[in-house]
C-alpha positions as CSV (number, residue, x, y, z in Angstrom):
1,X,-15.8,-11.2,8.6
2,X,-18.3,-9.4,10.8
3,X,-15.6,-9.2,13.5
4,X,-13.4,-7.0,11.3
5,X,-13.8,-3.5,12.6
6,X,-13.7,-0.5,10.2
7,X,-12.5,3.1,11.1
8,X,-11.6,6.2,9.4
9,X,-8.5,7.8,10.6
10,X,-7.0,11.2,9.8
11,X,-3.4,10.6,8.5
12,X,-1.1,12.8,6.6
13,X,-3.8,15.2,5.7
14,X,-6.3,12.6,4.4
15,X,-9.0,10.4,5.9
16,X,-7.9,6.7,5.6
17,X,-10.2,3.8,5.9
18,X,-8.6,1.0,8.1
19,X,-9.9,-2.5,8.8
20,X,-8.7,-4.2,11.9
21,X,-9.1,-7.4,13.9
22,X,-7.2,-9.1,16.8
23,X,-4.9,-8.2,19.6
24,X,-1.1,-8.7,20.0
25,X,1.8,-7.8,17.7
26,X,0.7,-5.9,14.8
27,X,0.7,-7.0,11.2
28,X,0.2,-4.4,8.5
29,X,-1.2,-5.6,5.2
30,X,-0.6,-3.3,2.1
31,X,-2.9,-4.1,-0.9
32,X,-1.9,-4.0,-4.6
33,X,-3.6,-2.5,-7.7
34,X,-6.5,-2.3,-8.2
35,X,-7.3,-3.9,-4.8
36,X,-8.5,-2.8,-1.4
37,X,-8.3,-3.9,2.3
38,X,-10.6,-6.7,1.4
39,X,-7.8,-8.5,-0.5
40,X,-6.5,-9.4,2.9
41,X,-9.7,-10.5,4.7
42,X,-8.9,-14.2,4.9
43,X,-5.3,-13.6,6.1
44,X,-6.6,-11.1,8.6
45,X,-8.9,-13.6,10.2
46,X,-6.2,-16.3,10.2
47,X,-3.5,-14.0,11.7
48,X,-5.9,-12.6,14.3
49,X,-6.8,-16.2,15.3
50,X,-3.1,-16.8,16.0
51,X,-2.8,-14.0,18.5
52,X,-1.8,-11.0,16.2
53,X,-3.4,-7.7,15.4
54,X,-4.3,-7.5,11.7
55,X,-4.4,-4.1,10.1
56,X,-5.3,-3.4,6.4
57,X,-5.9,0.1,5.1
58,X,-7.2,1.3,1.8
59,X,-4.2,3.2,0.4
60,X,-4.6,6.8,-0.7
61,X,-6.9,6.9,-3.7
62,X,-8.4,3.5,-3.1
63,X,-11.7,2.5,-1.7
64,X,-13.0,4.6,1.2
65,X,-9.7,6.5,1.7
66,X,-9.6,9.9,0.4
67,X,-8.1,10.6,-3.1
68,X,-6.3,13.9,-3.4
69,X,-6.9,15.4,-6.9
70,X,-3.3,16.2,-7.8
71,X,-1.2,13.3,-9.2
72,X,1.7,14.8,-7.4
73,X,0.1,13.6,-4.1
74,X,0.8,10.0,-4.9
75,X,4.5,9.6,-4.5
76,X,6.1,6.8,-2.5
77,X,7.0,9.4,0.0
78,X,3.3,10.4,0.4
79,X,2.0,6.8,0.7
80,X,4.8,5.8,3.1
81,X,4.1,8.8,5.0
82,X,0.4,7.7,5.3
83,X,1.4,4.5,6.7
84,X,3.8,5.9,9.2
85,X,1.2,8.3,10.4
86,X,-1.3,5.4,10.6
87,X,1.1,3.6,12.9
88,X,1.6,6.7,15.0
89,X,-2.2,7.1,15.2
90,X,-2.6,3.5,16.3
91,X,0.3,3.9,18.8
92,X,2.4,1.3,17.2
93,X,6.2,1.6,17.1
94,X,7.0,-1.4,14.9
95,X,5.0,-3.8,12.7
96,X,5.4,-6.9,10.7
97,X,4.8,-5.7,7.0
98,X,3.1,-7.8,4.3
99,X,2.7,-6.4,0.8
100,X,1.4,-7.6,-2.5
101,X,1.8,-6.1,-6.1
102,X,1.8,-2.3,-5.8
103,X,1.6,-2.7,-2.0
104,X,4.9,-4.8,-2.2
105,X,6.6,-1.8,-3.9
106,X,5.3,0.5,-1.2
107,X,6.4,-2.0,1.4
108,X,10.0,-2.0,0.1
109,X,10.1,1.8,0.2
110,X,8.7,1.7,3.8
111,X,11.6,-0.6,4.8
112,X,14.0,1.8,3.0
113,X,12.6,5.0,4.4
114,X,11.7,3.9,7.8
115,X,13.4,0.7,8.7
116,X,13.0,1.7,12.4
117,X,9.3,0.9,12.1
118,X,9.4,-2.6,10.6
119,X,10.0,-5.9,12.4
120,X,10.0,-8.0,9.3
121,X,8.8,-7.8,5.7
122,X,6.9,-10.4,3.6
123,X,6.3,-9.3,0.0
124,X,4.4,-11.2,-2.6
125,X,4.7,-11.0,-6.5
126,X,7.3,-8.1,-6.6
127,X,11.0,-8.3,-6.1
128,X,13.0,-5.4,-5.0
129,X,14.4,-3.5,-8.0
130,X,16.4,-0.4,-7.3
131,X,15.5,2.6,-9.4
132,X,17.9,3.3,-12.2
133,X,18.2,7.1,-12.3
134,X,19.2,6.9,-16.0
135,X,16.0,5.3,-17.1
136,X,12.4,6.4,-16.5
137,X,10.5,3.4,-15.0
138,X,7.8,3.6,-17.8
139,X,10.5,3.5,-20.5
140,X,12.0,0.5,-18.8
141,X,8.7,-1.3,-18.7
142,X,8.2,-0.6,-22.4
143,X,11.7,-2.0,-23.1
144,X,11.1,-5.2,-21.1
145,X,7.4,-6.0,-21.6
146,X,6.3,-3.9,-24.6
147,X,3.6,-1.4,-25.1
148,X,0.9,-4.0,-24.1
149,X,2.1,-4.2,-20.5
150,X,-0.8,-3.1,-18.3
151,X,1.1,-0.3,-16.8
152,X,1.9,1.1,-20.3
153,X,-1.6,0.8,-21.4
154,X,-3.0,2.6,-18.4
155,X,-0.9,5.6,-19.5
156,X,-2.6,5.6,-22.7
157,X,-6.0,5.4,-21.1
158,X,-5.2,8.1,-18.6
159,X,-3.9,10.4,-21.4
160,X,-7.0,9.8,-23.4
161,X,-9.3,10.5,-20.4
162,X,-7.4,13.5,-19.4
163,X,-7.5,14.9,-22.9
164,X,-11.2,14.6,-23.2
């Protein structure tokens, strides 16, 4: 793990913490919630040993990456924009993309918004679900999983914290 290098890179108006190791074709790892680059440490070492460059940022608002104060700064467009700016900063045209959990959702959006930057996608734990414009995602989660689903419960916690 001591071989993994850490940098802070200015992307899309924020400072992003990025962990990297290896040389060769780039593999971009996108973490889930509530995770960090550290989630990928074992995969990064393995991928680097096979001749790839492993890159794992902390997404906006996570770990050592800046957290803009406004909730409106956390759309899929912002987060995908961060990743595209990261690729630009690193001089990478295309990457293999690997996502998990929340990172899988962001990876789906990256493939939709910027397919020109992706060689291939591997996602774990989250299948692609197109957004239904007639139903709010939170309402759909409540219908399918109930009020005790973790995303629904976080909404209550966020509301209570915001109110106090």
